N, CA, C and O atoms as a GROMACS GRO file, in nm:
protein
  332
    1MET      N    1  -4.407 -12.065  -3.525
    1MET     CA    2  -4.345 -11.937  -3.401
    1MET      C    3  -4.381 -11.954  -3.281
    1MET      O    4  -4.502 -11.966  -3.260
    2HIS      N    5  -4.319 -11.958  -3.208
    2HIS     CA    6  -4.350 -11.979  -3.067
    2HIS      C    7  -4.290 -11.874  -3.027
    2HIS      O    8  -4.168 -11.855  -3.022
    3ALA      N    9  -4.459 -11.733  -2.971
    3ALA     CA   10  -4.394 -11.655  -2.864
    3ALA      C   11  -4.268 -11.696  -2.720
    3ALA      O   12  -4.268 -11.816  -2.690
    4GLN      N   13  -4.220 -11.654  -2.680
    4GLN     CA   14  -4.191 -11.651  -2.578
    4GLN      C   15  -4.239 -11.517  -2.445
    4GLN      O   16  -4.222 -11.395  -2.448
    5LEU      N   17  -4.295 -11.596  -2.350
    5LEU     CA   18  -4.366 -11.522  -2.243
    5LEU      C   19  -4.286 -11.457  -2.150
    5LEU      O   20  -4.258 -11.538  -2.062
    6THR      N   21  -4.227 -11.330  -2.125
    6THR     CA   22  -4.161 -11.234  -1.993
    6THR      C   23  -4.240 -11.340  -1.904
    6THR      O   24  -4.327 -11.421  -1.934
    7HIS      N   25  -4.152 -11.295  -1.739
    7HIS     CA   26  -4.230 -11.322  -1.616
    7HIS      C   27  -4.242 -11.168  -1.593
    7HIS      O   28  -4.164 -11.107  -1.666
    8VAL      N   29  -4.312 -11.092  -1.518
    8VAL     CA   30  -4.318 -10.988  -1.504
    8VAL      C   31  -4.384 -10.980  -1.358
    8VAL      O   32  -4.507 -10.987  -1.350
    9ARG      N   33  -4.300 -10.964  -1.228
    9ARG     CA   34  -4.322 -10.962  -1.100
    9ARG      C   35  -4.410 -10.868  -1.089
    9ARG      O   36  -4.373 -10.757  -1.126
   10PRO      N   37  -4.574 -10.884  -1.027
   10PRO     CA   38  -4.724 -10.809  -0.971
   10PRO      C   39  -4.654 -10.689  -0.897
   10PRO      O   40  -4.572 -10.692  -0.805
   11TRP      N   41  -4.725 -10.558  -0.981
   11TRP     CA   42  -4.650 -10.447  -0.929
   11TRP      C   43  -4.743 -10.430  -0.784
   11TRP      O   44  -4.706 -10.328  -0.725
   12GLY      N   45  -4.817 -10.479  -0.736
   12GLY     CA   46  -4.910 -10.505  -0.596
   12GLY      C   47  -4.773 -10.570  -0.470
   12GLY      O   48  -4.744 -10.533  -0.356
   13LEU      N   49  -4.711 -10.692  -0.571
   13LEU     CA   50  -4.635 -10.704  -0.424
   13LEU      C   51  -4.534 -10.619  -0.377
   13LEU      O   52  -4.466 -10.638  -0.276
   14ASP      N   53  -4.524 -10.506  -0.466
   14ASP     CA   54  -4.377 -10.402  -0.443
   14ASP      C   55  -4.451 -10.345  -0.293
   14ASP      O   56  -4.395 -10.323  -0.185
   15ARG      N   57  -4.624 -10.328  -0.336
   15ARG     CA   58  -4.685 -10.246  -0.194
   15ARG      C   59  -4.737 -10.292  -0.098
   15ARG      O   60  -4.826 -10.234  -0.036
   16LEU      N   61  -4.672 -10.452  -0.059
   16LEU     CA   62  -4.736 -10.504   0.046
   16LEU      C   63  -4.616 -10.525   0.122
   16LEU      O   64  -4.498 -10.557   0.104
   17GLY      N   65  -4.730 -10.478   0.256
   17GLY     CA   66  -4.623 -10.476   0.393
   17GLY      C   67  -4.634 -10.596   0.438
   17GLY      O   68  -4.688 -10.693   0.383
   18PRO      N   69  -4.565 -10.588   0.577
   18PRO     CA   70  -4.619 -10.711   0.692
   18PRO      C   71  -4.678 -10.638   0.760
   18PRO      O   72  -4.642 -10.523   0.786
   19TYR      N   73  -4.836 -10.723   0.824
   19TYR     CA   74  -4.884 -10.725   0.862
   19TYR      C   75  -4.893 -10.663   1.014
   19TYR      O   76  -4.822 -10.742   1.076
   20PRO      N   77  -4.938 -10.573   1.103
   20PRO     CA   78  -4.927 -10.525   1.201
   20PRO      C   79  -4.980 -10.623   1.341
   20PRO      O   80  -5.053 -10.721   1.326
   21ASN      N   81  -4.936 -10.583   1.461
   21ASN     CA   82  -4.925 -10.636   1.567
   21ASN      C   83  -5.035 -10.665   1.584
   21ASN      O   84  -5.104 -10.568   1.614
   22THR      N   85  -5.123 -10.819   1.574
   22THR     CA   86  -5.222 -10.813   1.650
   22THR      C   87  -5.267 -10.801   1.773
   22THR      O   88  -5.179 -10.801   1.858
   23VAL      N   89  -5.436 -10.786   1.831
   23VAL     CA   90  -5.435 -10.730   1.920
   23VAL      C   91  -5.616 -10.899   1.999
   23VAL      O   92  -5.728 -10.941   1.970
   24ARG      N   93  -5.547 -10.909   2.061
   24ARG     CA   94  -5.679 -10.986   2.139
   24ARG      C   95  -5.807 -10.884   2.154
   24ARG      O   96  -5.825 -10.805   2.247
   25LEU      N   97  -5.862 -10.896   2.080
   25LEU     CA   98  -6.050 -10.822   2.158
   25LEU      C   99  -6.043 -10.879   2.280
   25LEU      O  100  -5.972 -10.970   2.323
   26PRO      N  101  -6.158 -10.787   2.347
   26PRO     CA  102  -6.167 -10.826   2.493
   26PRO      C  103  -6.300 -10.890   2.460
   26PRO      O  104  -6.379 -10.882   2.553
   27PHE      N  105  -6.352 -10.958   2.340
   27PHE     CA  106  -6.497 -11.003   2.390
   27PHE      C  107  -6.545 -11.173   2.375
   27PHE      O  108  -6.443 -11.218   2.427
   28THR      N  109  -6.590 -11.240   2.357
   28THR     CA  110  -6.534 -11.370   2.308
   28THR      C  111  -6.682 -11.378   2.200
   28THR      O  112  -6.662 -11.420   2.086
   29THR      N  113  -6.822 -11.340   2.238
   29THR     CA  114  -6.939 -11.382   2.131
   29THR      C  115  -7.033 -11.257   2.150
   29THR      O  116  -7.039 -11.174   2.241
   30THR      N  117  -7.114 -11.272   2.021
   30THR     CA  118  -7.163 -11.155   1.989
   30THR      C  119  -7.268 -11.231   1.944
   30THR      O  120  -7.279 -11.332   1.874
   31THR      N  121  -7.378 -11.119   2.031
   31THR     CA  122  -7.557 -11.179   2.024
   31THR      C  123  -7.599 -10.980   1.944
   31THR      O  124  -7.514 -10.892   1.935
   32ILE      N  125  -7.727 -10.966   1.906
   32ILE     CA  126  -7.815 -10.878   1.863
   32ILE      C  127  -7.907 -10.850   1.998
   32ILE      O  128  -7.978 -10.950   2.003
   33ASP      N  129  -7.933 -10.782   2.087
   33ASP     CA  130  -8.050 -10.745   2.137
   33ASP      C  131  -8.133 -10.737   2.102
   33ASP      O  132  -8.125 -10.636   2.031
   34PRO      N  133  -8.278 -10.794   2.092
   34PRO     CA  134  -8.389 -10.849   2.009
   34PRO      C  135  -8.490 -10.682   2.068
   34PRO      O  136  -8.593 -10.644   2.012
   35TYR      N  137  -8.436 -10.624   2.164
   35TYR     CA  138  -8.501 -10.519   2.177
   35TYR      C  139  -8.497 -10.369   2.106
   35TYR      O  140  -8.580 -10.290   2.059
   36THR      N  141  -8.326 -10.375   2.127
   36THR     CA  142  -8.252 -10.286   2.058
   36THR      C  143  -8.257 -10.294   1.895
   36THR      O  144  -8.313 -10.221   1.813
   37GLN      N  145  -8.172 -10.420   1.879
   37GLN     CA  146  -8.143 -10.449   1.755
   37GLN      C  147  -7.989 -10.404   1.727
   37GLN      O  148  -7.949 -10.400   1.610
   38THR      N  149  -7.893 -10.366   1.847
   38THR     CA  150  -7.774 -10.360   1.866
   38THR      C  151  -7.705 -10.455   1.921
   38THR      O  152  -7.742 -10.525   2.015
   39GLY      N  153  -7.583 -10.463   1.855
   39GLY     CA  154  -7.519 -10.613   1.924
   39GLY      C  155  -7.442 -10.582   2.038
   39GLY      O  156  -7.393 -10.475   2.072
   40VAL      N  157  -7.439 -10.753   2.121
   40VAL     CA  158  -7.422 -10.743   2.253
   40VAL      C  159  -7.248 -10.826   2.237
   40VAL      O  160  -7.191 -10.901   2.158
   41PHE      N  161  -7.224 -10.769   2.339
   41PHE     CA  162  -7.047 -10.843   2.321
   41PHE      C  163  -7.032 -10.882   2.442
   41PHE      O  164  -7.074 -10.812   2.534
   42ARG      N  165  -6.975 -10.991   2.464
   42ARG     CA  166  -6.971 -11.088   2.562
   42ARG      C  167  -6.854 -11.154   2.630
   42ARG      O  168  -6.829 -11.264   2.582
   43ASP      N  169  -6.782 -11.121   2.720
   43ASP     CA  170  -6.660 -11.151   2.739
   43ASP      C  171  -6.651 -11.357   2.778
   43ASP      O  172  -6.758 -11.417   2.768
   44GLY      N  173  -6.571 -11.410   2.804
   44GLY     CA  174  -6.558 -11.565   2.836
   44GLY      C  175  -6.664 -11.623   2.937
   44GLY      O  176  -6.714 -11.735   2.932
   45ALA      N  177  -6.694 -11.494   3.059
   45ALA     CA  178  -6.732 -11.552   3.173
   45ALA      C  179  -6.927 -11.462   3.148
   45ALA      O  180  -6.992 -11.417   3.243
   46GLY      N  181  -6.965 -11.462   3.029
   46GLY     CA  182  -7.032 -11.408   2.979
   46GLY      C  183  -7.091 -11.268   3.009
   46GLY      O  184  -7.207 -11.229   2.997
   47HIS      N  185  -7.002 -11.214   3.044
   47HIS     CA  186  -7.040 -11.081   3.136
   47HIS      C  187  -7.066 -10.906   2.985
   47HIS      O  188  -7.026 -10.887   2.870
   48VAL      N  189  -7.089 -10.885   3.010
   48VAL     CA  190  -7.160 -10.784   2.928
   48VAL      C  191  -6.990 -10.693   2.866
   48VAL      O  192  -6.923 -10.699   2.969
   49VAL      N  193  -6.921 -10.638   2.784
   49VAL     CA  194  -6.831 -10.570   2.683
   49VAL      C  195  -6.887 -10.428   2.668
   49VAL      O  196  -6.992 -10.401   2.610
   50GLU      N  197  -6.823 -10.361   2.714
   50GLU     CA  198  -6.884 -10.191   2.652
   50GLU      C  199  -6.749 -10.199   2.564
   50GLU      O  200  -6.639 -10.216   2.617
   51MET      N  201  -6.769 -10.182   2.403
   51MET     CA  202  -6.727 -10.169   2.281
   51MET      C  203  -6.701 -10.071   2.223
   51MET      O  204  -6.645 -10.077   2.113
   52GLY      N  205  -6.753  -9.889   2.315
   52GLY     CA  206  -6.764  -9.774   2.280
   52GLY      C  207  -6.841  -9.720   2.186
   52GLY      O  208  -6.845  -9.766   2.071
   53LYS      N  209  -6.887  -9.653   2.211
   53LYS     CA  210  -6.991  -9.574   2.098
   53LYS      C  211  -6.958  -9.513   1.962
   53LYS      O  212  -6.863  -9.434   1.953
   54HIS      N  213  -7.025  -9.542   1.864
   54HIS     CA  214  -7.048  -9.464   1.704
   54HIS      C  215  -7.104  -9.380   1.687
   54HIS      O  216  -7.190  -9.376   1.774
   55GLY      N  217  -7.116  -9.260   1.592
   55GLY     CA  218  -7.186  -9.200   1.536
   55GLY      C  219  -7.314  -9.203   1.437
   55GLY      O  220  -7.278  -9.229   1.322
   56THR      N  221  -7.381  -9.194   1.443
   56THR     CA  222  -7.505  -9.233   1.340
   56THR      C  223  -7.462  -9.130   1.194
   56THR      O  224  -7.369  -9.050   1.209
   57SER      N  225  -7.516  -9.134   1.090
   57SER     CA  226  -7.540  -8.975   1.011
   57SER      C  227  -7.656  -9.008   0.926
   57SER      O  228  -7.711  -9.111   0.967
   58SER      N  229  -7.714  -8.957   0.822
   58SER     CA  230  -7.816  -8.968   0.709
   58SER      C  231  -7.731  -8.852   0.629
   58SER      O  232  -7.623  -8.797   0.655
   59GLY      N  233  -7.808  -8.841   0.540
   59GLY     CA  234  -7.831  -8.732   0.404
   59GLY      C  235  -7.902  -8.723   0.337
   59GLY      O  236  -7.993  -8.805   0.352
   60THR      N  237  -7.912  -8.664   0.264
   60THR     CA  238  -8.030  -8.623   0.135
   60THR      C  239  -7.950  -8.571   0.003
   60THR      O  240  -7.850  -8.501   0.013
   61GLU      N  241  -8.004  -8.612  -0.117
   61GLU     CA  242  -7.897  -8.568  -0.209
   61GLU      C  243  -8.123  -8.469  -0.348
   61GLU      O  244  -8.220  -8.539  -0.378
   62THR      N  245  -8.111  -8.362  -0.372
   62THR     CA  246  -8.132  -8.369  -0.476
   62THR      C  247  -8.149  -8.315  -0.627
   62THR      O  248  -8.067  -8.225  -0.647
   63SER      N  249  -8.211  -8.335  -0.711
   63SER     CA  250  -8.196  -8.326  -0.836
   63SER      C  251  -8.271  -8.179  -0.912
   63SER      O  252  -8.387  -8.138  -0.899
   64THR      N  253  -8.161  -8.126  -0.990
   64THR     CA  254  -8.256  -7.988  -1.055
   64THR      C  255  -8.202  -7.979  -1.172
   64THR      O  256  -8.085  -7.961  -1.206
   65SER      N  257  -8.348  -8.003  -1.261
   65SER     CA  258  -8.286  -7.959  -1.445
   65SER      C  259  -8.342  -7.829  -1.473
   65SER      O  260  -8.450  -7.786  -1.431
   66THR      N  261  -8.244  -7.760  -1.564
   66THR     CA  262  -8.293  -7.704  -1.623
   66THR      C  263  -8.273  -7.714  -1.818
   66THR      O  264  -8.230  -7.797  -1.898
   67ASN      N  265  -8.326  -7.587  -1.824
   67ASN     CA  266  -8.337  -7.613  -2.017
   67ASN      C  267  -8.377  -7.656  -2.063
   67ASN      O  268  -8.318  -7.700  -2.161
   68LEU      N  269  -8.566  -7.700  -2.035
   68LEU     CA  270  -8.584  -7.818  -2.025
   68LEU      C  271  -8.653  -7.830  -2.236
   68LEU      O  272  -8.720  -7.918  -2.291
   69ASP      N  273  -8.605  -7.726  -2.281
   69ASP     CA  274  -8.661  -7.686  -2.447
   69ASP      C  275  -8.603  -7.707  -2.528
   69ASP      O  276  -8.639  -7.700  -2.645
   70SER      N  277  -8.452  -7.754  -2.470
   70SER     CA  278  -8.316  -7.774  -2.564
   70SER      C  279  -8.253  -7.900  -2.527
   70SER      O  280  -8.317  -8.004  -2.540
   71ALA      N  281  -8.120  -7.899  -2.478
   71ALA     CA  282  -7.996  -7.996  -2.392
   71ALA      C  283  -8.029  -7.952  -2.238
   71ALA      O  284  -8.016  -7.839  -2.191
   72PRO      N  285  -8.074  -8.066  -2.175
   72PRO     CA  286  -8.069  -8.045  -2.043
   72PRO      C  287  -7.928  -7.974  -1.994
   72PRO      O  288  -7.831  -7.950  -2.066
   73ASP      N  289  -7.938  -7.953  -1.890
   73ASP     CA  290  -7.905  -7.833  -1.768
   73ASP      C  291  -7.897  -7.943  -1.643
   73ASP      O  292  -7.972  -7.910  -1.551
   74SER      N  293  -7.838  -8.041  -1.624
   74SER     CA  294  -7.898  -8.036  -1.462
   74SER      C  295  -7.763  -8.019  -1.379
   74SER      O  296  -7.665  -7.949  -1.406
   75GLY      N  297  -7.786  -8.100  -1.276
   75GLY     CA  298  -7.681  -8.060  -1.130
   75GLY      C  299  -7.774  -8.173  -1.003
   75GLY      O  300  -7.882  -8.230  -0.990
   76HIS      N  301  -7.635  -8.151  -0.926
   76HIS     CA  302  -7.784  -8.189  -0.779
   76HIS      C  303  -7.706  -8.116  -0.651
   76HIS      O  304  -7.592  -8.071  -0.635
   77ASP      N  305  -7.807  -8.127  -0.582
   77ASP     CA  306  -7.704  -8.053  -0.428
   77ASP      C  307  -7.694  -8.180  -0.310
   77ASP      O  308  -7.787  -8.258  -0.291
   78GLN      N  309  -7.582  -8.186  -0.246
   78GLN     CA  310  -7.568  -8.320  -0.089
   78GLN      C  311  -7.584  -8.241   0.007
   78GLN      O  312  -7.572  -8.119   0.006
   79ASP      N  313  -7.614  -8.319   0.103
   79ASP     CA  314  -7.599  -8.292   0.262
   79ASP      C  315  -7.555  -8.423   0.327
   79ASP      O  316  -7.570  -8.543   0.305
   80SER      N  317  -7.496  -8.350   0.412
   80SER     CA  318  -7.552  -8.452   0.547
   80SER      C  319  -7.509  -8.423   0.651
   80SER      O  320  -7.463  -8.308   0.652
   81THR      N  321  -7.498  -8.520   0.818
   81THR     CA  322  -7.525  -8.489   0.964
   81THR      C  323  -7.480  -8.562   1.005
   81THR      O  324  -7.519  -8.667   0.952
   82GLN      N  325  -7.407  -8.580   1.080
   82GLN     CA  326  -7.354  -8.667   1.205
   82GLN      C  327  -7.293  -8.644   1.286
   82GLN      O  328  -7.197  -8.567   1.292
   83ASP      N  329  -7.369  -8.752   1.411
   83ASP     CA  330  -7.397  -8.732   1.528
   83ASP      C  331  -7.261  -8.797   1.638
   83ASP      O  332  -7.269  -8.787   1.760
   0.00000   0.00000   0.00000
């Protein structure tokens, strides 16, 4: 006996929409500044293009453990800073 397969439309296709209009970015090339190790964006004429600022962030995590003589009970704390 041969099993009959049922064709099913993938669920993701119902969620797919058209892409928004694209925009032309104001830079042509990107290089790395050897001193600051940051990206440098240049236009078609070779002039530096300012791409805006972004912040940096850092975080820490500590672990705690109690009740070491039987089943361990553990937890952790997290914090982060951003500028």
